[in-house]
N, C-alpha and C positions, 0 to 999 in steps of 0.2 A: 553100219556104213562099211562098204567094201574098200579095199586098198586104193583102187583107182579113184573112187569117189572122194576119199580122204585127200588124195594128192591134188585133185582138182579144186578142193575147197581149202587147201592149206594157205593159199594166198590168191589175191585177185589176178596176179600175173605170174606166169611161169617163164623165167628167162630162157631164151633160146641161145645157147652158148656155142660158139665156134672157137676151139682152142688149138692153136698151132704148137704150143709148148705145154706139156703136161705139168711142168714145174710150177705153172701159175695156178693150177687147179685148186689146191687146198686153200691158199690165201683168198682166191676169188670166191670160193664157196663159203668160207668163213665170213667174208664181207656181206654176201647175200643173206646168209642166215641171221647175222647181226642186224641187218636192216629189215628183218621180218619176212623174208622170202625164202622158205626152206626147200620148196620143190624146184629142182634145177634140171633142165634138159640139156644134156651135152650131145651135140649132133655128131653123127658118125661121118663127118665130112673130111676129117683129117686123120692122119696116122696116130696122132696123140690122143684121140678121143677115148679109147678104151683104157689107156693108162691113166688118163684123167679121172675116169669113172672109178677105177680101182683106188686111186689115192683119196678121192672124196669119200667113198664108202668106208674106207679104213680109218680116216683121220678127222673127219669133220662131224662133230656131234650135232645132231639136230637137222642135218641135211637129208633130204629125200632125193637122191640122185637117180636120174633116168637117162635114157638115150633117145635121141631123135634121128630122123632120116633113116629109119628102119625100112629096108627095101627087099630083103631076102630072108628066108627062114634062118639061115646061118647067123644073121645079125641078131636075132632073138637069142640064140644059143650063146653067142659071144657076149652079149650084154648081160645075160643072167650069170655067166661065169665070172664076169668082171665085178659083180656086186650091184648091178643096177636094180632098182626097185619098180621101175615102170618103163614102158617103151612107147614111142610115138612114131607114126608113119605119115608121110604126106598124102598117101592114098591107100589103096589096098589091092591085093591080087588074090586069086583063089589059093595059091601056095602059101602066102603069108597068113591068110585067114586060117587055113588048116593048121599051120605051125603054131599060131597064137592060141588056138583051142587046146593044143597039146602042151603048151608052155605054162609054167607057174607064174610067169611074168605078166602083170596086167598090161594090156595093150590098148592104146588109143589110136584107132585107124582114122585116116583122113577121108573126107567126103566133100564134094562141092556141088552136088546136084541132088534133087529129091530121089532119083532112082538109086544113087549110090547110098544115100542115107537109109533108104528102105532096105536095100540088100544087106547092109551091115546090121541094121536092127533085126532083120529076120535071122541073121546068123548069131544073134545074142549080144551084140555090142550096142548098148544103150547110150554109152558115152563115146563121142566122136570128136575129131578135130575138123573144124570147118576151115578148109584151106584150098586155095589162097583167098582169104576172107575178103579183102577189098576188091580184088579182081573178079571174085565170084558173086558180087552183088552187095557185099557189106551187110550193115545192120538191117537194111530193108529185106534182103534175101533171108536172113535168119528169122526175122519176124514172120515172113511169109511161110517159112517151113514149120513154124510153131503151130499154126492152125491145124494142118492135117497130120502132123507128127509131134504131138505135144509131149510124148514120153521120151523123146531123145534130147540129150543135153550136149552142149558143145564147148570145146575150148577153141575159140576163134583165133586164128594165126595167119599172118600175112598182110603186111601193110599197116600194122597197128602200132601206135606209139602213144605218147602222152597226149597228143592232140585229139585222139578219138577213142581212147580206151574206155572212158566212162560211158560213151554212147553204146558200145558193145556190151559192157557189163550190165547196162540197164535193160537189155533184151531179156525176155522171160525164159529163154532156153539157153542162156550162156552162163556157164559156171565159172569160167575164167578166160583170160586171154593169154596168148603167148607172144613174146616180143624180144627183139635183140637190143632194144634201146637201153636196157639195164647194164649191159656188158660191152661198152664201146671198145673197139680194138685199141685205140690210143691209150685209154686208161689201163687196160690190161697190160699192154707192153711197157707202160711207165710204172706199173705197180702201184697205181693210185687207188688203193683199196678203200680209202675214206670216201672218195668220190663215188665209187660203186656202191658203198653202203648207203650213201645219201640217196642215190637213184633208187635203191631197193626200198628205202623208207617211203619215198614218194609213191612207189608202186603199191606198197602195202596199204597206204592210206586211201587207195581208190576203192576199197571195199565199201559196199553200201550198207 
């Protein structure tokens, strides 16, 4: 099993984390790991993101920390230097595809259409992020893609929560889902790590 495959099978849900303060990173990651969710995607949407990745990589045993919202080749370089173990993008570009091929960091590119899925598969990326999942057709779209493209597996992200995660996980080509519901901003700001651990336990129990 390759590293990216092991990441996508580490838990039914990969939390999509937006951190404004890197000081929350270690406690947050420990709560997620304690709840059975070791793979953690820290999005590059804030200035604190790379510091958060460094802290988790250095201090949280059992965490598999990655970065999300990778949009440029430089993002891959920065993520690898920070200690990230995987990278995720909302889509793909020729420049990022080329950089990912040269990088040691496993990359999960985003796709929303059959043409995008085929282009990425042709480039060697059999694992992809289906995004934005709900807006792009949801479970029905994924099941439709499975027929002609049975060798591609997805992490479905975008509009997914407790209410519909099981339906996505039941699709034959879905390895896991991504979601932000495990790490609510209010709980992070309040330091309510027990609440986040409980949310993680609920997510981990979604495995079929």
